[in-house]
N, C-alpha and C positions, 0 to 999 in steps of 0.2 A: 504494500500500500504506500502511495507517495506521502512524503513528510508533510506536505501542505494539507492533505486530507486529515492526517492524524492531528495536526495543529488545530484544524477547525473543530474536530471532535472534542479536543481538550478545552477549547474556548467555550463550546456549548455546555460541557459539563461544569466549567467554572462559573457560568452564568447561573446555574442552578445550585451548585455546591462547590465553593472554593476549596473546602477541605478535601473533597474527593478529587478535584483537579490536581492538588498538590500531592495527594496519595498516589495518583497515577504516575507521577514522575519517578517514584522509587521502584516501580515494577520492573523496568528494563531500560537499557541504554537508549533505545529508539524513542520511547515515551519521554524519557528525560530530555532528550534533545528537542523533541517536538514541544515539550512543555516550557521551553525557554522563550516562546513567542511573547511579545509584549501585549498582544491582544487579550491575554488572560487577565492581566492587571487592569486593563481598561474597562472590563465589564464585570468583574467579580463583585460579589457581595461580601464585604469584609466582616460583617457582624458575626458570621458563623465561625470564623477562624478562632480557634481556642489558643490563646496565648496566656502565659502566666504573667499577670499584671501587665505592665508596659515594658515589653522586652525589646531587645535590639532587632529581633526578627520581625515583630509587628511594626516597629518604626520603619524598617527597610521596606516592607510590603506597602504600608500606607504611603510612604514617600514615592515609591515607584508608581502607585496608582495616581498620586497627585501630579507627577511629572507627565503622565499620559492623559491627563484631563478626564479622569474617570467620572462619569455622571453621578455615580453612587457616592463617591467621596465629596464631590461638589455639593450634592444635596445634603449630606450629613454635616459638612462644615458650615454650610449656609444656615441650617437649623440651629447649630450650636451658637454661631455668631448672632443670629436673630434673638434667640431666647436669653443669651447672656448679656446682650448689649441694648436691647430695645424694650419698650413697654408693649403696647398693642399695635403700634403702627410702624411702618418703615420710615426711617429717616432718609433725607436726601443724601445720596452717595454712600449708602450703607453697604458695607462689605458683605454682610450676610445676604442682602437682597441681590447683590451682584453675583454671588456664588449660586444662588437659587436660579437666577435668570440664565446663567451659563449652563447649569444642569438641565434646565427646561429646554434650552436651545439644542442641547446634545441628545434630547429625546427622553429625558427622565420624566415619566408621567406624574409621579408623586410631587415633583418640584413644580410642575405646571399646575397641578391641583392646589398646592399650598399657596402659590402666588395668586391664583384666582380667588381663593378664599380670603386672602389678606386684602386684595383689592375690594372685595365686597364689604369687608369689615371697615375699610376706610371710606366707603360710600362712593366708589368709582364705578 
């Protein structure tokens, strides 16, 4: 099977279960090579990865996802910034709003929904 096809399979698995995508990499050399594709980091759901506290491994994975503009990471970071720095409305030039808008533009449906709900709350 071509390496590109195996990469696509691992990316699909990573969208559903990042943990299983990383487990696939330890099965054999071919899956390990295919699992090095950056697409996994772009679409994976990080919540499911089990790290002990804030480890170097988690830091490396999250930073890799940020570098590749992962919609999931943009959404999570946007929510954190919104809830830590705002009251009920978005402030002009708010970093959290910017992250949520980027996640929405990258196709993250939850970000789009959240932005819509906030606009309704602001009366727009």
